[in-house]
Z-matrix of the N, CA and C atoms (Angstrom, degrees):
N
C 1 1.455
C 2 1.530 1 111.42
N 3 1.338 2 117.16 1 -39.03
C 4 1.454 3 120.00 2 179.66
C 5 1.519 4 110.78 3 -63.06
N 6 1.331 5 116.51 4 -34.85
C 7 1.459 6 120.93 5 178.94
C 8 1.528 7 110.83 6 -59.80
N 9 1.349 8 116.70 7 -43.71
C 10 1.460 9 120.41 8 179.60
C 11 1.528 10 111.36 9 -65.10
N 12 1.333 11 116.25 10 -38.99
C 13 1.464 12 119.56 11 178.12
C 14 1.523 13 111.41 12 -64.49
N 15 1.327 14 115.73 13 -42.37
C 16 1.463 15 119.94 14 178.95
C 17 1.525 16 109.79 15 -60.88
N 18 1.322 17 116.50 16 -46.27
C 19 1.469 18 120.31 17 -179.86
C 20 1.521 19 111.62 18 -62.40
N 21 1.341 20 116.46 19 -45.40
C 22 1.463 21 120.03 20 -179.50
C 23 1.528 22 111.21 21 -65.41
N 24 1.326 23 117.07 22 -40.75
C 25 1.464 24 120.64 23 177.84
C 26 1.523 25 110.37 24 -65.16
N 27 1.312 26 116.25 25 -38.61
C 28 1.468 27 120.99 26 178.19
C 29 1.528 28 110.70 27 -61.12
N 30 1.330 29 115.49 28 -32.88
C 31 1.468 30 120.50 29 179.60
C 32 1.527 31 112.54 30 -84.89
N 33 1.343 32 117.01 31 -0.34
C 34 1.457 33 120.40 32 174.32
C 35 1.515 34 115.62 33 98.68
N 36 1.318 35 119.15 34 11.57
C 37 1.462 36 122.16 35 179.50
C 38 1.534 37 109.31 36 -72.42
N 39 1.341 38 117.97 37 113.54
C 40 1.466 39 119.68 38 -176.55
C 41 1.542 40 113.21 39 -66.17
N 42 1.320 41 118.30 40 -33.74
C 43 1.468 42 120.38 41 178.76
C 44 1.526 43 110.53 42 -67.08
N 45 1.319 44 116.26 43 -41.34
C 46 1.460 45 120.01 44 178.50
C 47 1.530 46 110.18 45 -64.85
N 48 1.323 47 115.79 46 -39.05
C 49 1.464 48 120.38 47 178.62
C 50 1.519 49 110.26 48 -63.09
N 51 1.319 50 117.09 49 -45.14
C 52 1.466 51 120.81 50 178.44
C 53 1.525 52 111.21 51 -61.79
N 54 1.318 53 117.31 52 -42.73
C 55 1.459 54 121.17 53 -179.48
C 56 1.529 55 110.91 54 -67.09
N 57 1.323 56 116.58 55 -38.83
C 58 1.460 57 121.20 56 177.88
C 59 1.531 58 110.29 57 -62.11
N 60 1.314 59 116.41 58 -43.07
C 61 1.462 60 121.09 59 177.75
C 62 1.529 61 109.47 60 -65.27
N 63 1.315 62 117.18 61 -44.75
C 64 1.469 63 120.47 62 -179.44
C 65 1.529 64 111.26 63 -58.50
N 66 1.328 65 116.69 64 -40.76
C 67 1.466 66 120.54 65 -176.92
C 68 1.527 67 113.84 66 -74.75
N 69 1.303 68 117.29 67 -20.92
C 70 1.466 69 120.13 68 -176.13
C 71 1.520 70 113.52 69 -112.30
N 72 1.300 71 116.94 70 -8.94
C 73 1.460 72 121.59 71 -172.30
C 74 1.526 73 113.48 72 -60.49
N 75 1.321 74 118.58 73 -39.92
C 76 1.467 75 120.14 74 -178.68
C 77 1.525 76 111.60 75 -61.05
N 78 1.331 77 116.35 76 -43.19
C 79 1.471 78 119.56 77 -178.85
C 80 1.523 79 111.24 78 -68.05
N 81 1.339 80 116.19 79 -41.81
C 82 1.463 81 119.74 80 179.17
C 83 1.526 82 109.82 81 -64.89
N 84 1.315 83 116.68 82 -44.66
C 85 1.464 84 120.92 83 -179.72
C 86 1.527 85 110.59 84 -61.47
N 87 1.314 86 116.37 85 -43.17
C 88 1.465 87 120.09 86 -178.94
C 89 1.533 88 111.23 87 -63.97
N 90 1.323 89 116.74 88 -44.84
C 91 1.461 90 119.65 89 179.01
C 92 1.523 91 110.23 90 -62.67
N 93 1.325 92 117.59 91 -45.14
C 94 1.465 93 120.96 92 179.89
C 95 1.520 94 111.69 93 -64.36
N 96 1.329 95 117.71 94 -35.07
C 97 1.459 96 119.11 95 179.17
C 98 1.526 97 111.08 96 -70.93
N 99 1.319 98 117.42 97 -28.82
C 100 1.470 99 120.28 98 178.32
C 101 1.520 100 112.61 99 -82.15
N 102 1.306 101 117.44 100 -32.84
C 103 1.465 102 120.41 101 -176.81
C 104 1.521 103 113.01 102 -98.16
N 105 1.332 104 116.40 103 -18.68
C 106 1.459 105 120.22 104 -177.68
C 107 1.512 106 111.82 105 -103.51
N 108 1.309 107 114.97 106 -167.01
C 109 1.453 108 122.10 107 179.18
C 110 1.526 109 108.20 108 -101.08
N 111 1.320 110 116.73 109 146.09
C 112 1.459 111 121.92 110 -174.93
C 113 1.511 112 115.06 111 -50.86
N 114 1.323 113 117.59 112 -40.48
C 115 1.459 114 119.97 113 -177.51
C 116 1.519 115 112.64 114 -80.25
N 117 1.316 116 117.12 115 -16.94
C 118 1.460 117 120.98 116 -176.26
C 119 1.520 118 113.74 117 -99.27
N 120 1.318 119 118.83 118 -1.70
C 121 1.459 120 121.63 119 -170.50
C 122 1.524 121 111.84 120 -58.60
N 123 1.310 122 117.58 121 -48.32
C 124 1.469 123 119.83 122 -177.96
C 125 1.528 124 110.83 123 -61.93
N 126 1.326 125 116.50 124 -39.47
C 127 1.468 126 119.90 125 177.80
C 128 1.525 127 110.72 126 -65.61
N 129 1.333 128 116.97 127 -39.08
C 130 1.464 129 120.55 128 179.17
C 131 1.524 130 110.96 129 -64.86
N 132 1.329 131 116.61 130 -41.43
C 133 1.468 132 120.55 131 178.33
C 134 1.530 133 109.42 132 -63.52
N 135 1.317 134 116.27 133 -46.21
C 136 1.456 135 120.04 134 179.93
C 137 1.529 136 111.07 135 -62.13
N 138 1.324 137 117.18 136 -44.34
C 139 1.464 138 120.41 137 178.11
C 140 1.528 139 111.15 138 -62.16
N 141 1.326 140 116.75 139 -37.81
C 142 1.462 141 120.76 140 178.05
C 143 1.520 142 110.46 141 -59.48
N 144 1.319 143 116.65 142 -49.15
C 145 1.463 144 119.38 143 -178.76
C 146 1.525 145 112.38 144 -68.76
N 147 1.317 146 117.30 145 -34.75
C 148 1.469 147 118.94 146 175.75
C 149 1.523 148 110.82 147 -61.56
N 150 1.333 149 116.20 148 -45.30
C 151 1.459 150 120.45 149 178.39
C 152 1.536 151 110.94 150 -64.28
N 153 1.325 152 115.87 151 -43.74
C 154 1.472 153 120.04 152 -177.75
C 155 1.524 154 111.15 153 -65.07
N 156 1.315 155 117.07 154 -44.70
C 157 1.469 156 119.69 155 -178.28
C 158 1.524 157 111.24 156 -67.49
N 159 1.326 158 116.25 157 -34.11
C 160 1.462 159 119.86 158 175.61
C 161 1.530 160 111.10 159 -65.15
N 162 1.334 161 116.12 160 -34.61
C 163 1.466 162 121.21 161 -176.78
C 164 1.525 163 113.15 162 -93.61
N 165 1.320 164 117.94 163 -7.08
C 166 1.460 165 121.15 164 -174.76
C 167 1.532 166 113.44 165 -56.86
N 168 1.340 167 119.78 166 -39.39
C 169 1.470 168 117.93 167 178.12
C 170 1.530 169 113.55 168 -60.07
N 171 1.321 170 117.01 169 -23.76
C 172 1.469 171 121.00 170 -179.97
C 173 1.525 172 112.81 171 -92.78
N 174 1.338 173 117.57 172 -7.10
C 175 1.461 174 121.94 173 179.71
C 176 1.523 175 108.72 174 -67.26
N 177 1.321 176 115.99 175 124.57
C 178 1.469 177 120.21 176 -176.27
C 179 1.527 178 112.58 177 -115.23
N 180 1.318 179 116.76 178 9.54
C 181 1.459 180 119.83 179 -178.96
C 182 1.514 181 111.93 180 -84.50
N 183 1.314 182 115.10 181 -173.96
C 184 1.452 183 121.80 182 177.51
C 185 1.527 184 108.56 183 -98.89
N 186 1.315 185 116.51 184 -179.75
C 187 1.455 186 120.84 185 176.21
C 188 1.516 187 111.57 186 -60.33
N 189 1.343 188 117.26 187 -33.93
C 190 1.465 189 121.45 188 -179.90
C 191 1.527 190 112.36 189 -67.55
N 192 1.307 191 117.07 190 -30.39
C 193 1.462 192 119.15 191 -177.92
C 194 1.525 193 112.38 192 -93.82
N 195 1.328 194 117.54 193 -0.57
C 196 1.464 195 120.26 194 -178.38
C 197 1.526 196 112.00 195 -65.72
N 198 1.341 197 118.24 196 -47.11
C 199 1.461 198 120.62 197 -176.76
C 200 1.533 199 111.39 198 -63.05
N 201 1.338 200 119.63 199 -48.09
C 202 1.475 201 117.26 200 175.73
C 203 1.535 202 112.79 201 -59.57
N 204 1.328 203 116.90 202 -37.21
C 205 1.470 204 120.97 203 177.52
C 206 1.524 205 109.79 204 -62.18
N 207 1.328 206 116.70 205 -46.08
C 208 1.460 207 121.64 206 -179.72
C 209 1.529 208 111.17 207 -64.88
N 210 1.332 209 117.12 208 -41.26
C 211 1.462 210 120.04 209 179.41
C 212 1.527 211 111.50 210 -68.99
N 213 1.312 212 117.32 211 -28.58
C 214 1.464 213 120.19 212 173.71
C 215 1.527 214 109.67 213 -64.75
N 216 1.319 215 116.37 214 -41.69
C 217 1.465 216 120.62 215 177.22
C 218 1.529 217 109.75 216 -63.30
N 219 1.345 218 117.02 217 -42.30
C 220 1.468 219 120.76 218 178.36
C 221 1.524 220 110.51 219 -61.55
N 222 1.320 221 116.13 220 -44.83
C 223 1.468 222 120.96 221 179.36
C 224 1.523 223 110.40 222 -60.18
N 225 1.317 224 116.96 223 -45.25
C 226 1.462 225 120.52 224 179.97
C 227 1.524 226 111.32 225 -66.44
N 228 1.321 227 117.28 226 -36.53
C 229 1.461 228 121.36 227 177.28
C 230 1.525 229 110.06 228 -62.64
N 231 1.323 230 116.35 229 -44.40
C 232 1.469 231 120.60 230 178.10
C 233 1.525 232 111.02 231 -64.98
N 234 1.313 233 116.66 232 -42.19
C 235 1.469 234 120.25 233 179.34
C 236 1.526 235 110.72 234 -62.81
N 237 1.323 236 117.30 235 -40.53
C 238 1.466 237 120.64 236 177.39
C 239 1.525 238 110.64 237 -61.22
N 240 1.333 239 116.55 238 -40.80
C 241 1.464 240 120.49 239 179.83
C 242 1.526 241 110.73 240 -66.81
N 243 1.316 242 117.56 241 -40.90
C 244 1.465 243 120.64 242 177.58
C 245 1.527 244 109.71 243 -61.38
N 246 1.323 245 117.10 244 -44.45
C 247 1.472 246 120.11 245 178.70
C 248 1.525 247 110.90 246 -60.99
N 249 1.343 248 117.08 247 -41.87
C 250 1.470 249 120.07 248 177.83
C 251 1.528 250 110.52 249 -61.91
N 252 1.336 251 116.36 250 -43.05
C 253 1.456 252 121.40 251 -179.28
C 254 1.524 253 110.98 252 -63.73
N 255 1.332 254 116.90 253 -42.64
C 256 1.466 255 121.17 254 179.42
C 257 1.527 256 110.29 255 -63.36
N 258 1.335 257 116.19 256 -43.66
C 259 1.473 258 119.18 257 178.19
C 260 1.523 259 110.26 258 -62.21
N 261 1.329 260 116.88 259 -43.59
C 262 1.465 261 121.78 260 179.90
C 263 1.528 262 110.27 261 -62.82
N 264 1.340 263 116.72 262 -43.65
C 265 1.463 264 120.98 263 179.63
C 266 1.526 265 110.17 264 -63.96
N 267 1.324 266 117.02 265 -40.94
C 268 1.465 267 120.44 266 178.16
C 269 1.516 268 111.55 267 -61.53
N 270 1.324 269 115.51 268 -40.99
C 271 1.460 270 120.11 269 178.23
C 272 1.524 271 110.08 270 -64.18
N 273 1.324 272 117.49 271 -45.04
C 274 1.465 273 120.69 272 178.76
C 275 1.521 274 111.02 273 -63.03
N 276 1.327 275 116.84 274 -39.63
C 277 1.468 276 120.11 275 177.98
C 278 1.518 277 110.92 276 -61.16
N 279 1.328 278 115.90 277 -42.49
C 280 1.471 279 118.77 278 178.84
C 281 1.524 280 110.78 279 -66.70
N 282 1.337 281 116.78 280 -36.93
C 283 1.465 282 119.85 281 -179.94
C 284 1.526 283 111.79 282 -68.49
N 285 1.325 284 115.76 283 -33.68
C 286 1.454 285 120.32 284 -177.03
C 287 1.528 286 112.45 285 -104.57
N 288 1.307 287 117.41 286 21.34
C 289 1.472 288 121.06 287 -179.17
C 290 1.525 289 109.51 288 -56.53
N 291 1.300 290 114.57 289 135.08
C 292 1.457 291 118.97 290 178.07
C 293 1.516 292 113.17 291 90.68
N 294 1.310 293 118.72 292 -17.82
C 295 1.461 294 120.74 293 178.09
C 296 1.519 295 108.69 294 -87.14
N 297 1.279 296 116.07 295 139.71
C 298 1.462 297 120.06 296 -179.02
C 299 1.525 298 108.89 297 -80.88
N 300 1.335 299 115.10 298 131.06
C 301 1.463 300 120.35 299 177.32
C 302 1.513 301 108.96 300 -117.99
N 303 1.303 302 116.33 301 145.40
C 304 1.456 303 120.08 302 177.10
C 305 1.515 304 108.56 303 -122.65
N 306 1.318 305 114.46 304 149.22
C 307 1.461 306 120.04 305 175.96
C 308 1.511 307 108.53 306 -132.65
N 309 1.309 308 115.83 307 151.89
C 310 1.450 309 121.04 308 177.60
C 311 1.519 310 107.94 309 -91.31
N 312 1.320 311 115.67 310 107.58
C 313 1.467 312 119.62 311 179.65
C 314 1.511 313 110.75 312 -118.18
N 315 1.314 314 116.97 313 24.53
C 316 1.455 315 120.63 314 -178.42
C 317 1.512 316 112.25 315 -62.81
N 318 1.318 317 115.42 316 142.75
C 319 1.463 318 121.75 317 179.72
C 320 1.522 319 107.91 318 -90.09
N 321 1.309 320 118.19 319 127.35
C 322 1.458 321 121.90 320 -175.66
C 323 1.517 322 113.18 321 -90.15
N 324 1.315 323 118.51 322 -8.83
C 325 1.451 324 120.99 323 -179.33
C 326 1.519 325 112.72 324 98.58
N 327 1.287 326 118.55 325 -13.18
C 328 1.467 327 122.81 326 178.63
C 329 1.513 328 108.88 327 -114.00
N 330 1.295 329 115.31 328 132.52
C 331 1.458 330 119.96 329 177.43
C 332 1.505 331 107.14 330 -109.84
N 333 1.301 332 116.30 331 119.75
C 334 1.451 333 120.50 332 178.23
C 335 1.513 334 109.14 333 -93.04
N 336 1.313 335 115.38 334 141.60
C 337 1.459 336 119.90 335 -179.70
C 338 1.519 337 110.86 336 -58.47
N 339 1.323 338 117.03 337 -38.60
C 340 1.464 339 119.52 338 178.64
C 341 1.524 340 111.16 339 -57.94
N 342 1.325 341 116.47 340 -38.83
C 343 1.456 342 119.96 341 179.02
C 344 1.514 343 112.19 342 -67.51
N 345 1.337 344 116.36 343 -37.26
C 346 1.459 345 120.61 344 178.70
C 347 1.526 346 109.46 345 -67.85
N 348 1.338 347 116.88 346 -42.72
C 349 1.468 348 120.66 347 177.76
C 350 1.523 349 109.72 348 -64.01
N 351 1.319 350 116.72 349 -42.74
C 352 1.465 351 120.68 350 -178.97
C 353 1.522 352 111.99 351 -63.42
N 354 1.330 353 117.42 352 -26.72
C 355 1.464 354 120.94 353 -178.58
C 356 1.525 355 112.87 354 -79.69
N 357 1.318 356 117.45 355 -11.30
C 358 1.466 357 120.15 356 179.85
C 359 1.529 358 110.44 357 -67.40
N 360 1.316 359 117.11 358 152.64
C 361 1.474 360 119.11 359 171.94
C 362 1.536 361 109.20 360 -58.33
N 363 1.312 362 118.47 361 147.25
C 364 1.468 363 121.44 362 -173.44
C 365 1.539 364 114.99 363 -51.52
N 366 1.325 365 118.35 364 -42.49
C 367 1.463 366 120.05 365 -177.98
C 368 1.522 367 111.26 366 -66.52
N 369 1.339 368 116.44 367 -40.00
C 370 1.463 369 120.07 368 179.04
C 371 1.528 370 110.55 369 -69.38
N 372 1.327 371 116.84 370 -42.48
C 373 1.467 372 121.42 371 179.83
C 374 1.524 373 110.20 372 -60.20
N 375 1.304 374 115.27 373 -45.52
C 376 1.459 375 121.34 374 -179.29
C 377 1.536 376 111.17 375 -60.76
N 378 1.325 377 117.07 376 -48.56
C 379 1.466 378 121.32 377 -179.40
C 380 1.526 379 110.70 378 -64.79
N 381 1.334 380 116.71 379 -42.13
C 382 1.457 381 120.88 380 -179.62
C 383 1.528 382 110.90 381 -63.93
N 384 1.308 383 116.89 382 -47.79
C 385 1.472 384 120.61 383 -178.15
C 386 1.523 385 110.77 384 -63.77
N 387 1.316 386 117.14 385 -45.16
C 388 1.467 387 119.80 386 -178.62
C 389 1.523 388 112.45 387 -61.41
N 390 1.348 389 116.91 388 -41.40
C 391 1.470 390 119.13 389 -174.66
C 392 1.517 391 113.38 390 -92.17
N 393 1.317 392 118.14 391 -43.02
C 394 1.452 393 121.03 392 -172.08
C 395 1.528 394 113.65 393 -92.58
N 396 1.314 395 117.21 394 -25.94
C 397 1.461 396 119.94 395 -177.68
C 398 1.523 397 110.76 396 -101.98
N 399 1.313 398 116.44 397 -52.32
C 400 1.465 399 120.11 398 -179.12
C 401 1.518 400 110.99 399 -78.32
N 402 1.324 401 117.08 400 -31.00
C 403 1.456 402 120.72 401 175.44
C 404 1.510 403 115.62 402 94.28
N 405 1.335 404 117.26 403 18.63
C 406 1.463 405 119.00 404 175.88
C 407 1.524 406 109.36 405 -69.58
N 408 1.304 407 116.35 406 152.62
C 409 1.459 408 120.08 407 173.02
C 410 1.528 409 107.78 408 -68.82
N 411 1.319 410 115.65 409 160.95
C 412 1.464 411 119.04 410 177.33
C 413 1.530 412 109.82 411 -61.20
N 414 1.314 413 116.98 412 -35.50
C 415 1.462 414 120.97 413 179.15
C 416 1.526 415 111.22 414 -63.73
N 417 1.334 416 116.72 415 -46.32
C 418 1.467 417 119.87 416 179.00
C 419 1.525 418 111.09 417 -66.72
N 420 1.327 419 117.09 418 -38.97
C 421 1.464 420 120.27 419 177.67
C 422 1.530 421 110.42 420 -62.39
N 423 1.332 422 116.29 421 -39.75
C 424 1.468 423 120.18 422 176.99
C 425 1.517 424 110.50 423 -62.13
N 426 1.327 425 116.65 424 -38.99
C 427 1.459 426 121.18 425 177.63
C 428 1.526 427 110.97 426 -64.39
N 429 1.330 428 116.86 427 -43.58
C 430 1.464 429 121.17 428 179.40
C 431 1.523 430 110.82 429 -63.11
N 432 1.336 431 116.33 430 -42.45
C 433 1.469 432 120.76 431 -176.43
C 434 1.524 433 113.42 432 -84.09
N 435 1.324 434 116.33 433 -13.07
C 436 1.460 435 119.51 434 -179.88
C 437 1.513 436 113.22 435 69.68
N 438 1.335 437 116.45 436 40.41
C 439 1.467 438 120.10 437 179.86
C 440 1.529 439 108.86 438 -142.67
N 441 1.327 440 117.79 439 169.17
C 442 1.463 441 120.56 440 179.42
C 443 1.534 442 111.97 441 -66.36
N 444 1.313 443 115.64 442 154.81
C 445 1.459 444 121.91 443 -179.15
C 446 1.535 445 111.28 444 -61.30
N 447 1.324 446 117.52 445 -35.52
C 448 1.462 447 121.26 446 178.00
C 449 1.517 448 112.09 447 -62.79
N 450 1.311 449 116.71 448 -33.88
C 451 1.463 450 121.25 449 177.87
C 452 1.526 451 109.51 450 -65.59
N 453 1.326 452 116.34 451 -41.83
C 454 1.472 453 120.53 452 177.65
C 455 1.524 454 109.44 453 -61.59
N 456 1.333 455 116.27 454 -46.70
C 457 1.470 456 119.83 455 -179.22
C 458 1.534 457 111.28 456 -58.48
N 459 1.333 458 117.05 457 -44.34
C 460 1.467 459 119.41 458 -178.21
C 461 1.528 460 110.80 459 -70.17
N 462 1.326 461 118.25 460 -36.12
C 463 1.468 462 120.32 461 178.20
C 464 1.529 463 110.96 462 -64.67
N 465 1.328 464 116.34 463 -41.35
C 466 1.463 465 120.17 464 178.57
C 467 1.531 466 109.78 465 -65.18
N 468 1.315 467 117.09 466 -42.98
C 469 1.461 468 120.45 467 179.46
C 470 1.527 469 110.69 468 -62.18
N 471 1.321 470 117.29 469 -44.94
C 472 1.462 471 120.18 470 178.67
C 473 1.532 472 111.00 471 -65.05
N 474 1.327 473 116.49 472 -36.71
C 475 1.471 474 120.03 473 178.07
C 476 1.521 475 110.63 474 -63.32
N 477 1.319 476 116.85 475 -42.47
C 478 1.473 477 120.40 476 179.12
C 479 1.527 478 111.06 477 -61.37
N 480 1.330 479 116.24 478 -45.56
C 481 1.469 480 120.53 479 179.80
C 482 1.529 481 109.98 480 -61.26
N 483 1.316 482 116.56 481 -45.32
C 484 1.469 483 120.63 482 -179.45
C 485 1.525 484 111.39 483 -63.77
N 486 1.319 485 117.14 484 -39.93
C 487 1.461 486 120.58 485 -179.18
C 488 1.521 487 111.43 486 -67.88
N 489 1.327 488 116.98 487 -43.23
C 490 1.467 489 120.53 488 178.30
C 491 1.525 490 109.54 489 -61.88
N 492 1.314 491 116.42 490 -43.70
C 493 1.457 492 121.33 491 179.68
C 494 1.540 493 110.23 492 -61.30
N 495 1.306 494 116.85 493 -45.00
C 496 1.467 495 121.69 494 179.79
C 497 1.524 496 111.68 495 -63.54
N 498 1.315 497 116.63 496 -43.32
C 499 1.460 498 120.43 497 179.27
C 500 1.536 499 111.54 498 -66.16
N 501 1.328 500 116.85 499 -39.99
C 502 1.471 501 119.98 500 177.66
C 503 1.524 502 110.85 501 -65.32
N 504 1.324 503 116.51 502 -40.35
C 505 1.460 504 120.16 503 178.76
C 506 1.527 505 110.70 504 -64.57
N 507 1.317 506 116.56 505 -37.53
C 508 1.465 507 120.17 506 -179.92
C 509 1.520 508 112.00 507 -69.56
N 510 1.331 509 116.40 508 -31.53
C 511 1.467 510 120.66 509 179.45
C 512 1.524 511 111.68 510 -72.87
N 513 1.322 512 115.99 511 -28.77
C 514 1.478 513 120.44 512 -176.04
C 515 1.518 514 112.13 513 -70.73
């Protein structure tokens, strides 16, 4: 059924496009919320679909490969936003060089899983979210990330170890 929707959307059918978005929106939103910033999630999801719909006529995969293709676009959209944020932060740091800045890093006593996932290195977070949260197979996650399946497996394993360690440290 997804294959027919992809084909119809590719041909410009607005109902098929809406249905395709409806069927994939939860996964895209979840990935963007894990890889992006809380206030930017809706913009990241919207940018993902804008990019995907613009590129849909060039999509040559089947219905089965549509979701990994779309999640790759979401991942790249989030990565672009992170790069923009880092550049912006670097510029602000240079502008405010020498000025003392303070941040509130107080520990509240509660550790949220989202915070533990967010603290993972980007490659581990990405692999963990794609496979353990969104539910992609390791093969599809490897396709989304553009790396071998073994790399995904090791990133997920390292993410699990880091998360357990972080949670144990927080409990102590």
